[in-house]
N, CA and C atoms as an extended XYZ file, in Angstrom:
567
Properties=species:S:1:pos:R:3:atomname:S:1:resname:S:1:resid:I:1 pbc="F F F"
N        -7.228        8.970      -17.901 N   UNK     1
C        -5.885        9.028      -17.990 CA  UNK     1
C        -5.189        9.422      -19.278 C   UNK     1
N        -4.337       10.109      -19.344 N   UNK     2
C        -3.600       10.442      -20.624 CA  UNK     2
C        -2.731        9.408      -21.082 C   UNK     2
N        -2.677        9.001      -22.402 N   UNK     3
C        -1.688        8.020      -22.895 CA  UNK     3
C        -0.350        8.242      -22.337 C   UNK     3
N         0.339        7.154      -21.811 N   UNK     4
C         1.691        7.400      -21.327 CA  UNK     4
C         1.732        7.864      -19.934 C   UNK     4
N         0.621        8.143      -19.335 N   UNK     5
C         0.584        8.654      -17.871 CA  UNK     5
C         0.511        7.364      -16.976 C   UNK     5
N         1.474        7.238      -16.152 N   UNK     6
C         1.457        6.105      -15.237 CA  UNK     6
C         1.360        6.596      -13.902 C   UNK     6
N         0.997        5.740      -12.997 N   UNK     7
C         0.549        6.170      -11.544 CA  UNK     7
C         1.565        5.682      -10.478 C   UNK     7
N         2.661        5.149      -10.726 N   UNK     8
C         3.636        4.811       -9.772 CA  UNK     8
C         3.806        5.933       -8.836 C   UNK     8
N         3.713        5.496       -7.494 N   UNK     9
C         3.855        6.593       -6.383 CA  UNK     9
C         2.542        7.239       -6.026 C   UNK     9
N         1.410        6.926       -6.707 N   UNK    10
C         0.170        7.547       -6.314 CA  UNK    10
C        -0.677        6.586       -5.460 C   UNK    10
N        -1.658        7.082       -4.918 N   UNK    11
C        -2.593        6.265       -4.138 CA  UNK    11
C        -3.987        6.023       -4.955 C   UNK    11
N        -4.415        4.760       -4.829 N   UNK    12
C        -5.734        4.483       -5.410 CA  UNK    12
C        -6.732        4.431       -4.167 C   UNK    12
N        -7.936        4.968       -4.408 N   UNK    13
C        -8.902        4.959       -3.381 CA  UNK    13
C       -10.226        4.280       -3.999 C   UNK    13
N       -10.423        3.154       -3.352 N   UNK    14
C       -11.544        2.316       -3.878 CA  UNK    14
C       -12.894        3.058       -3.697 C   UNK    14
N       -13.743        3.034       -4.782 N   UNK    15
C       -14.996        3.678       -4.696 CA  UNK    15
C       -16.055        2.718       -4.112 C   UNK    15
N       -16.937        3.298       -3.369 N   UNK    16
C       -18.081        2.381       -2.874 CA  UNK    16
C       -18.773        1.522       -4.091 C   UNK    16
N       -19.014        0.326       -3.877 N   UNK    17
C       -19.582       -0.465       -4.883 CA  UNK    17
C       -18.570       -1.077       -5.792 C   UNK    17
N       -17.341       -1.073       -5.403 N   UNK    18
C       -16.180       -1.683       -6.157 CA  UNK    18
C       -16.514       -3.061       -6.658 C   UNK    18
N       -17.381       -3.772       -5.964 N   UNK    19
C       -17.810       -5.138       -6.379 CA  UNK    19
C       -16.881       -6.261       -6.072 C   UNK    19
N       -15.793       -5.982       -5.154 N   UNK    20
C       -14.808       -6.979       -4.796 CA  UNK    20
C       -14.520       -6.688       -3.405 C   UNK    20
N       -15.105       -7.486       -2.450 N   UNK    21
C       -14.902       -7.291       -1.013 CA  UNK    21
C       -13.397       -7.169       -0.517 C   UNK    21
N       -12.601       -7.825       -1.292 N   UNK    22
C       -11.096       -7.725       -0.982 CA  UNK    22
C       -10.585       -6.274       -1.024 C   UNK    22
N       -11.302       -5.454       -1.823 N   UNK    23
C       -10.971       -4.060       -2.040 CA  UNK    23
C       -11.846       -2.960       -1.490 C   UNK    23
N       -12.900       -3.403       -0.879 N   UNK    24
C       -13.890       -2.439       -0.215 CA  UNK    24
C       -13.198       -1.469        0.635 C   UNK    24
N       -13.339       -0.264        0.427 N   UNK    25
C       -12.628        0.847        1.238 CA  UNK    25
C       -11.145        0.674        1.200 C   UNK    25
N       -10.725        0.143        0.280 N   UNK    26
C        -9.291       -0.058        0.163 CA  UNK    26
C        -8.365        1.249       -0.282 C   UNK    26
N        -7.321        1.358        0.330 N   UNK    27
C        -6.304        2.507       -0.112 CA  UNK    27
C        -5.032        1.665       -0.532 C   UNK    27
N        -4.706        1.917       -1.819 N   UNK    28
C        -3.628        1.174       -2.368 CA  UNK    28
C        -2.542        2.103       -2.917 C   UNK    28
N        -1.265        1.866       -2.449 N   UNK    29
C        -0.152        2.650       -2.932 CA  UNK    29
C         0.432        1.970       -4.259 C   UNK    29
N         0.387        2.561       -5.355 N   UNK    30
C         0.870        1.995       -6.532 CA  UNK    30
C         2.385        2.089       -6.514 C   UNK    30
N         2.918        0.920       -6.633 N   UNK    31
C         4.388        0.651       -6.543 CA  UNK    31
C         5.076        0.674       -7.852 C   UNK    31
N         4.412        0.113       -8.820 N   UNK    32
C         4.888       -0.008      -10.274 CA  UNK    32
C         3.727        0.052      -11.175 C   UNK    32
N         3.898        0.837      -12.416 N   UNK    33
C         2.835        1.006      -13.306 CA  UNK    33
C         3.606        1.253      -14.626 C   UNK    33
N         3.244        0.509      -15.576 N   UNK    34
C         3.659        0.807      -17.030 CA  UNK    34
C         2.671        0.219      -17.939 C   UNK    34
N         2.951        0.176      -19.194 N   UNK    35
C         1.985       -0.386      -20.206 CA  UNK    35
C         1.712       -1.772      -20.108 C   UNK    35
N         2.452       -2.539      -19.339 N   UNK    36
C         2.209       -3.974      -19.302 CA  UNK    36
C         1.749       -4.471      -17.956 C   UNK    36
N         1.726       -3.656      -16.978 N   UNK    37
C         1.190       -4.172      -15.688 CA  UNK    37
C         1.181       -2.963      -14.630 C   UNK    37
N         0.448       -3.238      -13.541 N   UNK    38
C         0.499       -2.297      -12.383 CA  UNK    38
C         0.483       -3.232      -11.136 C   UNK    38
N         1.261       -2.654      -10.023 N   UNK    39
C         1.369       -3.409       -8.796 CA  UNK    39
C         1.255       -2.443       -7.742 C   UNK    39
N         0.473       -2.862       -6.587 N   UNK    40
C         0.280       -1.948       -5.632 CA  UNK    40
C         0.200       -2.759       -4.342 C   UNK    40
N         0.312       -1.960       -3.195 N   UNK    41
C         0.237       -2.486       -1.757 CA  UNK    41
C        -0.891       -1.819       -1.067 C   UNK    41
N        -1.943       -2.553       -0.545 N   UNK    42
C        -2.943       -1.909        0.279 CA  UNK    42
C        -2.334       -1.559        1.543 C   UNK    42
N        -2.496       -0.291        2.014 N   UNK    43
C        -1.893        0.232        3.152 CA  UNK    43
C        -2.871        0.507        4.329 C   UNK    43
N        -4.090       -0.004        4.274 N   UNK    44
C        -5.105        0.134        5.324 CA  UNK    44
C        -5.953       -1.134        5.611 C   UNK    44
N        -5.381       -2.195        5.342 N   UNK    45
C        -5.899       -3.599        5.687 CA  UNK    45
C        -5.094       -4.395        6.590 C   UNK    45
N        -5.176       -4.152        7.922 N   UNK    46
C        -4.387       -4.904        8.841 CA  UNK    46
C        -4.850       -6.370        8.992 C   UNK    46
N        -3.944       -7.150        9.166 N   UNK    47
C        -4.167       -8.563        9.568 CA  UNK    47
C        -4.322       -8.676       11.051 C   UNK    47
N        -5.634       -8.691       11.416 N   UNK    48
C        -5.823       -8.745       12.963 CA  UNK    48
C        -5.204       -9.774       13.664 C   UNK    48
N        -4.379       -9.413       14.827 N   UNK    49
C        -3.747      -10.236       15.659 CA  UNK    49
C        -2.224      -10.599       15.206 C   UNK    49
N        -1.890      -10.114       14.047 N   UNK    50
C        -0.456      -10.292       13.581 CA  UNK    50
C         0.372       -9.040       13.534 C   UNK    50
N         1.334       -8.958       14.563 N   UNK    51
C         2.078       -7.870       14.584 CA  UNK    51
C         3.382       -7.992       13.762 C   UNK    51
N         3.989       -6.856       13.402 N   UNK    52
C         5.325       -7.033       12.772 CA  UNK    52
C         6.403       -7.698       13.627 C   UNK    52
N         6.566       -7.373       14.874 N   UNK    53
C         7.530       -8.152       15.809 CA  UNK    53
C         7.233       -9.620       15.937 C   UNK    53
N         5.862       -9.956       15.952 N   UNK    54
C         5.586      -11.482       15.987 CA  UNK    54
C         6.035      -12.116       14.580 C   UNK    54
N         5.737      -11.477       13.492 N   UNK    55
C         6.073      -12.120       12.208 CA  UNK    55
C         7.672      -12.107       12.091 C   UNK    55
N         8.352      -11.007       12.415 N   UNK    56
C         9.733      -11.030       12.372 CA  UNK    56
C        10.474      -12.144       13.325 C   UNK    56
N         9.707      -12.461       14.473 N   UNK    57
C        10.186      -13.402       15.322 CA  UNK    57
C         9.933      -14.866       14.684 C   UNK    57
N         8.921      -15.070       14.055 N   UNK    58
C         8.500      -16.238       13.397 CA  UNK    58
C         9.546      -16.522       12.219 C   UNK    58
N        10.049      -15.447       11.573 N   UNK    59
C        10.941      -15.555       10.363 CA  UNK    59
C        12.380      -15.741       10.917 C   UNK    59
N        12.643      -15.794       12.220 N   UNK    60
C        13.956      -15.792       12.838 CA  UNK    60
C        14.793      -14.770       12.429 C   UNK    60
N        14.255      -13.385       12.356 N   UNK    61
C        15.145      -12.307       12.147 CA  UNK    61
C        16.025      -12.190       13.211 C   UNK    61
N        17.375      -12.054       12.794 N   UNK    62
C        18.395      -12.065       13.801 CA  UNK    62
C        18.476      -10.594       14.503 C   UNK    62
N        19.042      -10.681       15.724 N   UNK    63
C        19.126       -9.442       16.518 CA  UNK    63
C        17.902       -9.036       17.386 C   UNK    63
N        18.041       -8.084       18.228 N   UNK    64
C        16.852       -7.697       19.044 CA  UNK    64
C        15.782       -7.104       18.105 C   UNK    64
N        14.555       -7.395       18.429 N   UNK    65
C        13.429       -6.803       17.666 CA  UNK    65
C        12.866       -5.602       18.613 C   UNK    65
N        13.220       -4.376       18.255 N   UNK    66
C        12.857       -3.174       19.036 CA  UNK    66
C        12.042       -2.337       18.327 C   UNK    66
N        10.820       -2.804       17.960 N   UNK    67
C         9.834       -1.933       17.206 CA  UNK    67
C         8.598       -2.014       17.860 C   UNK    67
N         7.635       -1.116       17.804 N   UNK    68
C         6.342       -1.084       18.253 CA  UNK    68
C         5.517       -2.362       17.702 C   UNK    68
N         4.453       -2.803       18.348 N   UNK    69
C         3.625       -3.787       17.775 CA  UNK    69
C         2.671       -3.422       16.694 C   UNK    69
N         3.199       -2.722       15.556 N   UNK    70
C         2.300       -2.439       14.419 CA  UNK    70
C         1.898       -3.642       13.834 C   UNK    70
N         0.693       -3.589       13.315 N   UNK    71
C        -0.001       -4.733       12.665 CA  UNK    71
C         0.622       -4.827       11.194 C   UNK    71
N         0.703       -6.083       10.821 N   UNK    72
C         1.051       -6.575        9.430 CA  UNK    72
C        -0.079       -6.219        8.677 C   UNK    72
N         0.145       -5.784        7.443 N   UNK    73
C        -1.053       -5.457        6.404 CA  UNK    73
C        -1.175       -6.511        5.539 C   UNK    73
N        -2.426       -6.718        4.941 N   UNK    74
C        -2.787       -7.516        3.847 CA  UNK    74
C        -2.562       -6.591        2.597 C   UNK    74
N        -1.541       -6.800        1.944 N   UNK    75
C        -1.204       -5.801        0.833 CA  UNK    75
C        -1.970       -6.158       -0.409 C   UNK    75
N        -2.637       -7.387       -0.524 N   UNK    76
C        -3.487       -7.743       -1.689 CA  UNK    76
C        -3.584       -9.191       -1.842 C   UNK    76
N        -4.392       -9.613       -2.760 N   UNK    77
C        -4.716      -10.923       -2.937 CA  UNK    77
C        -3.741      -11.819       -3.704 C   UNK    77
N        -2.753      -11.224       -4.205 N   UNK    78
C        -1.741      -11.967       -5.044 CA  UNK    78
C        -0.530      -12.249       -4.141 C   UNK    78
N        -0.067      -13.576       -4.274 N   UNK    79
C         1.186      -14.078       -3.523 CA  UNK    79
C         1.085      -13.593       -1.976 C   UNK    79
N         0.009      -14.037       -1.305 N   UNK    80
C        -0.211      -13.575        0.106 CA  UNK    80
C         0.685      -14.015        1.076 C   UNK    80
N         1.573      -15.036        0.617 N   UNK    81
C         2.493      -15.530        1.584 CA  UNK    81
C         3.752      -14.832        1.471 C   UNK    81
N         3.933      -13.937        0.520 N   UNK    82
C         5.170      -13.278        0.237 CA  UNK    82
C         5.119      -11.800        0.859 C   UNK    82
N         6.207      -11.462        1.562 N   UNK    83
C         6.236      -10.100        2.184 CA  UNK    83
C         6.871       -9.059        1.523 C   UNK    83
N         6.317       -7.890        1.690 N   UNK    84
C         6.729       -6.669        1.047 CA  UNK    84
C         6.864       -5.502        2.070 C   UNK    84
N         7.960       -4.748        1.964 N   UNK    85
C         8.014       -3.632        2.964 CA  UNK    85
C         8.104       -2.372        2.185 C   UNK    85
N         7.143       -1.491        2.387 N   UNK    86
C         7.153       -0.115        1.998 CA  UNK    86
C         7.818        0.760        2.982 C   UNK    86
N         8.828        1.476        2.482 N   UNK    87
C         9.561        2.159        3.553 CA  UNK    87
C        10.062        3.605        3.055 C   UNK    87
N        10.515        4.406        4.014 N   UNK    88
C        11.132        5.640        3.509 CA  UNK    88
C        12.531        5.388        2.902 C   UNK    88
N        12.876        6.243        1.983 N   UNK    89
C        13.917        5.984        1.096 CA  UNK    89
C        15.303        6.262        1.755 C   UNK    89
N        15.297        6.410        3.221 N   UNK    90
C        16.575        6.478        3.837 CA  UNK    90
C        17.178        5.116        3.892 C   UNK    90
N        16.567        4.047        3.523 N   UNK    91
C        17.042        2.666        3.556 CA  UNK    91
C        16.913        2.326        2.059 C   UNK    91
N        17.985        1.600        1.523 N   UNK    92
C        17.938        1.098        0.258 CA  UNK    92
C        18.832       -0.143        0.228 C   UNK    92
N        18.306       -1.097       -0.454 N   UNK    93
C        19.058       -2.516       -0.707 CA  UNK    93
C        19.551       -2.627       -2.100 C   UNK    93
N        20.262       -1.468       -2.647 N   UNK    94
C        20.709       -1.414       -4.016 CA  UNK    94
C        19.741       -1.583       -4.953 C   UNK    94
N        19.885       -2.408       -5.845 N   UNK    95
C        18.980       -2.659       -7.051 CA  UNK    95
C        17.750       -3.555       -6.589 C   UNK    95
N        17.819       -3.998       -5.341 N   UNK    96
C        16.618       -4.772       -4.769 CA  UNK    96
C        15.592       -3.875       -4.135 C   UNK    96
N        15.869       -2.581       -4.069 N   UNK    97
C        14.745       -1.774       -3.582 CA  UNK    97
C        14.216       -0.968       -4.805 C   UNK    97
N        12.983       -0.754       -4.904 N   UNK    98
C        12.371       -0.138       -5.950 CA  UNK    98
C        11.898        1.304       -5.463 C   UNK    98
N        12.378        2.414       -6.093 N   UNK    99
C        11.891        3.714       -5.824 CA  UNK    99
C        10.466        3.902       -6.349 C   UNK    99
N         9.533        4.079       -5.323 N   UNK   100
C         8.138        4.179       -5.853 CA  UNK   100
C         7.765        5.574       -6.103 C   UNK   100
N         8.113        6.610       -5.329 N   UNK   101
C         7.779        8.024       -5.505 CA  UNK   101
C         8.592        8.762       -4.528 C   UNK   101
N         8.398       10.010       -4.428 N   UNK   102
C         9.272       10.910       -3.670 CA  UNK   102
C         9.346       10.404       -2.091 C   UNK   102
N        10.539       10.029       -1.711 N   UNK   103
C        10.774        9.631       -0.323 CA  UNK   103
C        10.271        8.182       -0.015 C   UNK   103
N         9.858        7.439       -0.937 N   UNK   104
C         9.250        6.139       -0.493 CA  UNK   104
C         9.800        4.954       -1.547 C   UNK   104
N        10.037        3.796       -0.984 N   UNK   105
C        10.654        2.810       -1.713 CA  UNK   105
C         9.905        1.429       -1.376 C   UNK   105
N        10.245        0.429       -2.052 N   UNK   106
C         9.534       -0.945       -1.745 CA  UNK   106
C        10.806       -1.916       -1.879 C   UNK   106
N        10.943       -2.719       -0.848 N   UNK   107
C        11.884       -3.800       -0.783 CA  UNK   107
C        11.305       -5.097       -0.282 C   UNK   107
N        11.640       -6.162       -0.847 N   UNK   108
C        11.146       -7.469       -0.508 CA  UNK   108
C        12.284       -8.527       -0.131 C   UNK   108
N        13.248       -8.045        0.575 N   UNK   109
C        14.297       -8.909        1.017 CA  UNK   109
C        14.387       -9.127        2.512 C   UNK   109
N        15.157      -10.072        2.906 N   UNK   110
C        15.298      -10.290        4.336 CA  UNK   110
C        16.057       -9.249        4.997 C   UNK   110
N        16.955       -8.551        4.277 N   UNK   111
C        17.786       -7.453        4.771 CA  UNK   111
C        17.007       -6.373        5.297 C   UNK   111
N        15.853       -6.012        4.589 N   UNK   112
C        15.039       -4.884        5.076 CA  UNK   112
C        14.339       -5.198        6.286 C   UNK   112
N        14.027       -6.598        6.423 N   UNK   113
C        13.396       -6.943        7.664 CA  UNK   113
C        14.299       -6.809        8.956 C   UNK   113
N        15.542       -7.159        8.684 N   UNK   114
C        16.513       -7.024        9.744 CA  UNK   114
C        16.771       -5.552       10.030 C   UNK   114
N        16.810       -4.626        9.056 N   UNK   115
C        16.939       -3.260        9.330 CA  UNK   115
C        15.685       -2.715       10.118 C   UNK   115
N        14.449       -3.220        9.716 N   UNK   116
C        13.296       -2.818       10.476 CA  UNK   116
C        13.251       -3.179       11.996 C   UNK   116
N        13.892       -4.262       12.195 N   UNK   117
C        13.802       -4.758       13.644 CA  UNK   117
C        14.496       -3.929       14.663 C   UNK   117
N        15.475       -3.108       14.244 N   UNK   118
C        16.085       -2.250       15.220 CA  UNK   118
C        15.779       -0.745       14.885 C   UNK   118
N        15.062       -0.073       15.730 N   UNK   119
C        14.724        1.304       15.373 CA  UNK   119
C        15.783        2.332       15.245 C   UNK   119
N        17.038        1.808       15.714 N   UNK   120
C        18.148        2.773       15.682 CA  UNK   120
C        18.643        3.234       14.240 C   UNK   120
N        18.338        2.445       13.321 N   UNK   121
C        18.721        2.710       11.979 CA  UNK   121
C        17.586        2.829       11.032 C   UNK   121
N        17.871        3.006        9.746 N   UNK   122
C        16.891        3.099        8.761 CA  UNK   122
C        16.322        1.794        8.520 C   UNK   122
N        15.072        1.810        7.934 N   UNK   123
C        14.317        2.993        7.425 CA  UNK   123
C        13.643        3.742        8.632 C   UNK   123
N        13.431        5.008        8.487 N   UNK   124
C        12.802        5.747        9.501 CA  UNK   124
C        11.265        5.284        9.775 C   UNK   124
N        10.552        5.086        8.653 N   UNK   125
C         9.256        4.523        8.758 CA  UNK   125
C         9.029        3.409        7.766 C   UNK   125
N         8.309        2.321        8.199 N   UNK   126
C         8.129        1.256        7.301 CA  UNK   126
C         6.760        0.558        7.632 C   UNK   126
N         6.095       -0.071        6.672 N   UNK   127
C         5.103       -0.995        6.811 CA  UNK   127
C         5.361       -2.235        6.131 C   UNK   127
N         4.807       -3.378        6.711 N   UNK   128
C         5.187       -4.762        6.287 CA  UNK   128
C         3.915       -5.228        5.816 C   UNK   128
N         3.798       -5.798        4.512 N   UNK   129
C         2.456       -6.285        4.018 CA  UNK   129
C         2.735       -7.692        3.456 C   UNK   129
N         1.720       -8.397        3.471 N   UNK   130
C         1.612       -9.781        2.829 CA  UNK   130
C         0.822       -9.676        1.651 C   UNK   130
N         1.402      -10.047        0.424 N   UNK   131
C         0.782       -9.970       -0.766 CA  UNK   131
C         0.737       -8.638       -1.437 C   UNK   131
N         0.201       -8.669       -2.733 N   UNK   132
C         0.062       -7.365       -3.415 CA  UNK   132
C        -1.161       -7.394       -4.306 C   UNK   132
N        -1.574       -6.266       -4.767 N   UNK   133
C        -2.654       -6.185       -5.810 CA  UNK   133
C        -1.936       -5.980       -7.172 C   UNK   133
N        -2.387       -6.723       -8.198 N   UNK   134
C        -1.778       -6.595       -9.449 CA  UNK   134
C        -2.893       -6.589      -10.574 C   UNK   134
N        -2.529       -5.814      -11.710 N   UNK   135
C        -3.414       -5.631      -12.798 CA  UNK   135
C        -2.452       -5.922      -14.001 C   UNK   135
N        -3.272       -6.450      -15.073 N   UNK   136
C        -2.506       -6.753      -16.391 CA  UNK   136
C        -2.600       -5.507      -17.168 C   UNK   136
N        -2.100       -5.592      -18.416 N   UNK   137
C        -2.145       -4.630      -19.408 CA  UNK   137
C        -3.422       -3.937      -19.660 C   UNK   137
N        -3.364       -2.567      -19.355 N   UNK   138
C        -4.660       -1.876      -19.445 CA  UNK   138
C        -5.822       -2.036      -18.462 C   UNK   138
N        -5.605       -2.979      -17.598 N   UNK   139
C        -6.794       -3.384      -16.698 CA  UNK   139
C        -6.970       -2.147      -15.639 C   UNK   139
N        -5.918       -1.596      -15.117 N   UNK   140
C        -6.073       -0.572      -14.179 CA  UNK   140
C        -6.619        0.661      -14.754 C   UNK   140
N        -6.154        0.939      -15.932 N   UNK   141
C        -6.680        2.251      -16.714 CA  UNK   141
C        -8.170        2.071      -16.962 C   UNK   141
N        -8.610        0.866      -17.375 N   UNK   142
C       -10.028        0.654      -17.606 CA  UNK   142
C       -10.783        0.764      -16.284 C   UNK   142
N       -10.295        0.288      -15.208 N   UNK   143
C       -10.980        0.373      -13.915 CA  UNK   143
C       -11.168        1.829      -13.474 C   UNK   143
N       -10.091        2.602      -13.770 N   UNK   144
C       -10.266        4.140      -13.410 CA  UNK   144
C       -11.147        4.756      -14.393 C   UNK   144
N       -11.246        4.327      -15.579 N   UNK   145
C       -12.192        5.009      -16.547 CA  UNK   145
C       -13.710        4.559      -16.110 C   UNK   145
N       -13.732        3.347      -15.465 N   UNK   146
C       -15.032        2.874      -14.962 CA  UNK   146
C       -15.389        3.367      -13.656 C   UNK   146
N       -14.609        4.371      -13.079 N   UNK   147
C       -14.829        4.969      -11.946 CA  UNK   147
C       -14.785        3.956      -10.659 C   UNK   147
N       -14.014        3.042      -10.757 N   UNK   148
C       -13.797        2.087       -9.726 CA  UNK   148
C       -12.763        2.602       -8.629 C   UNK   148
N       -11.830        3.408       -9.119 N   UNK   149
C       -10.852        4.067       -8.335 CA  UNK   149
C       -10.793        5.464       -8.579 C   UNK   149
N       -10.519        6.160       -7.497 N   UNK   150
C       -10.029        7.693       -7.630 CA  UNK   150
C        -8.434        7.501       -7.263 C   UNK   150
N        -7.794        8.591       -7.671 N   UNK   151
C        -6.313        8.744       -7.309 CA  UNK   151
C        -6.065        9.959       -6.562 C   UNK   151
N        -5.034        9.906       -5.659 N   UNK   152
C        -4.572       11.015       -4.917 CA  UNK   152
C        -3.047       10.947       -4.628 C   UNK   152
N        -2.434       12.056       -4.363 N   UNK   153
C        -1.025       11.941       -4.014 CA  UNK   153
C        -0.927       11.371       -2.665 C   UNK   153
N         0.149       10.598       -2.394 N   UNK   154
C         0.292       10.067       -0.972 CA  UNK   154
C         0.904       10.956       -0.052 C   UNK   154
N         0.837       10.677        1.223 N   UNK   155
C         1.568       11.402        2.237 CA  UNK   155
C         2.039       10.253        3.220 C   UNK   155
N         2.854       10.679        4.155 N   UNK   156
C         3.309        9.684        5.149 CA  UNK   156
C         2.307        9.244        6.025 C   UNK   156
N         1.253        9.955        6.415 N   UNK   157
C         0.190        9.521        7.248 CA  UNK   157
C        -0.678        8.463        6.525 C   UNK   157
N        -0.930        8.631        5.281 N   UNK   158
C        -1.712        7.713        4.529 CA  UNK   158
C        -0.956        6.343        4.400 C   UNK   158
N         0.413        6.457        4.079 N   UNK   159
C         1.202        5.354        3.780 CA  UNK   159
C         1.596        4.509        5.177 C   UNK   159
N         2.099        5.354        6.170 N   UNK   160
C         2.643        4.779        7.410 CA  UNK   160
C         1.863        4.890        8.539 C   UNK   160
N         0.818        5.702        8.567 N   UNK   161
C        -0.057        5.924        9.742 CA  UNK   161
C        -0.635        4.597       10.218 C   UNK   161
N        -0.914        4.579       11.547 N   UNK   162
C        -1.524        3.380       12.068 CA  UNK   162
C        -3.058        3.403       12.239 C   UNK   162
N        -3.724        4.538       11.948 N   UNK   163
C        -5.147        4.605       12.044 CA  UNK   163
C        -5.773        4.031       10.753 C   UNK   163
N        -5.605        2.766       10.577 N   UNK   164
C        -6.113        2.059        9.212 CA  UNK   164
C        -7.605        2.324        9.036 C   UNK   164
N        -8.419        2.385       10.077 N   UNK   165
C        -9.933        2.603        9.946 CA  UNK   165
C       -10.170        3.865        9.181 C   UNK   165
N        -9.381        4.962        9.380 N   UNK   166
C        -9.610        6.270        8.899 CA  UNK   166
C        -8.996        6.661        7.611 C   UNK   166
N        -7.994        5.888        7.235 N   UNK   167
C        -7.098        6.168        6.029 CA  UNK   167
C        -7.855        6.478        4.847 C   UNK   167
N        -8.883        5.577        4.535 N   UNK   168
C        -9.675        5.690        3.317 CA  UNK   168
C       -10.460        7.142        3.300 C   UNK   168
N       -11.051        7.441        4.356 N   UNK   169
C       -11.767        8.790        4.433 CA  UNK   169
C       -10.733        9.884        4.313 C   UNK   169
N        -9.575        9.848        5.011 N   UNK   170
C        -8.666       10.885        4.888 CA  UNK   170
C        -8.080       11.008        3.500 C   UNK   170
N        -7.964        9.903        2.610 N   UNK   171
C        -7.477       10.034        1.357 CA  UNK   171
C        -8.569       10.802        0.532 C   UNK   171
N        -9.804       10.398        0.677 N   UNK   172
C       -10.942       11.151        0.030 CA  UNK   172
C       -10.986       12.581        0.352 C   UNK   172
N       -10.748       12.920        1.704 N   UNK   173
C       -10.750       14.242        2.111 CA  UNK   173
C        -9.666       15.135        1.449 C   UNK   173
N        -8.553       14.436        1.144 N   UNK   174
C        -7.522       15.146        0.412 CA  UNK   174
C        -7.971       15.711       -0.959 C   UNK   174
N        -8.977       14.970       -1.480 N   UNK   175
C        -9.588       15.353       -2.766 CA  UNK   175
C       -10.803       16.412       -2.616 C   UNK   175
N       -11.192       16.676       -1.327 N   UNK   176
C       -12.401       17.447       -1.045 CA  UNK   176
C       -13.519       16.687       -1.010 C   UNK   176
N       -13.590       15.263       -0.952 N   UNK   177
C       -14.756       14.431       -0.890 CA  UNK   177
C       -14.982       14.008        0.515 C   UNK   177
N       -16.296       14.075        0.854 N   UNK   178
C       -16.844       13.621        2.151 CA  UNK   178
C       -17.187       12.241        2.007 C   UNK   178
N       -16.501       11.296        2.708 N   UNK   179
C       -16.721        9.898        2.530 CA  UNK   179
C       -18.201        9.606        2.982 C   UNK   179
N       -18.742       10.142        3.859 N   UNK   180
C       -20.041        9.965        4.392 CA  UNK   180
C       -21.154       10.216        3.282 C   UNK   180
N       -20.767       11.036        2.325 N   UNK   181
C       -21.765       11.355        1.254 CA  UNK   181
C       -21.713       10.589       -0.081 C   UNK   181
N       -20.724        9.514       -0.053 N   UNK   182
C       -20.575        8.457       -1.123 CA  UNK   182
C       -21.637        7.410       -1.017 C   UNK   182
N       -22.129        6.972       -2.183 N   UNK   183
C       -22.958        5.835       -2.191 CA  UNK   183
C       -22.508        4.879       -3.265 C   UNK   183
N       -22.891        3.686       -3.201 N   UNK   184
C       -22.556        2.674       -4.197 CA  UNK   184
C       -23.539        2.783       -5.375 C   UNK   184
N       -24.605        3.494       -5.281 N   UNK   185
C       -25.753        3.424       -6.237 CA  UNK   185
C       -25.227        4.386       -7.453 C   UNK   185
N       -25.477        3.724       -8.557 N   UNK   186
C       -25.100        4.505       -9.792 CA  UNK   186
C       -26.329        5.026      -10.555 C   UNK   186
N       -26.196        5.947      -11.312 N   UNK   187
C       -27.354        6.419      -12.085 CA  UNK   187
C       -26.891        7.002      -13.534 C   UNK   187
N       -27.960        7.402      -14.253 N   UNK   188
C       -27.556        8.029      -15.604 CA  UNK   188
C       -28.400        9.208      -15.774 C   UNK   188
N       -27.851       10.168      -16.398 N   UNK   189
C       -28.540       11.331      -16.612 CA  UNK   189
C       -29.120       11.398      -18.084 C   UNK   189
């Protein structure tokens, strides 16, 4: 990475052998990145058996919940009890929404949950995640230098698609990499 180049709005693709089972085959959307920290949401780690309508009901979100039973995602190991919504930028909660990249934002307020509950309004697409992935100063940059992560540009299918099992391989394919040919073994020339 060049000095001063930050990855907000990009996807991180975990390499085989990452050494942390919480990120094995993870696909992480970087929501914020600067010289002091990085923060991202894993978009391919569903919480089995917990749907968005179920969670919205448990949180007593007002009004009818008229959305499909998409699974809630495990966004990362930090603050796993806190919810984050990655959504299309047709919805914004003023300065409480963070623009991530072209057409995508992040909001962590109750208002976005209420907006999600009714399909008639914005956001057009959204995923709800519990927790996030975080890095301290220089940590993510070092992990990229150590070949722990590859990066690729996002698209709506990678962020919002429901085929969580195949997202990792699809992200690699965007880079021309066949996931079946990757190994966790390392070598030296």
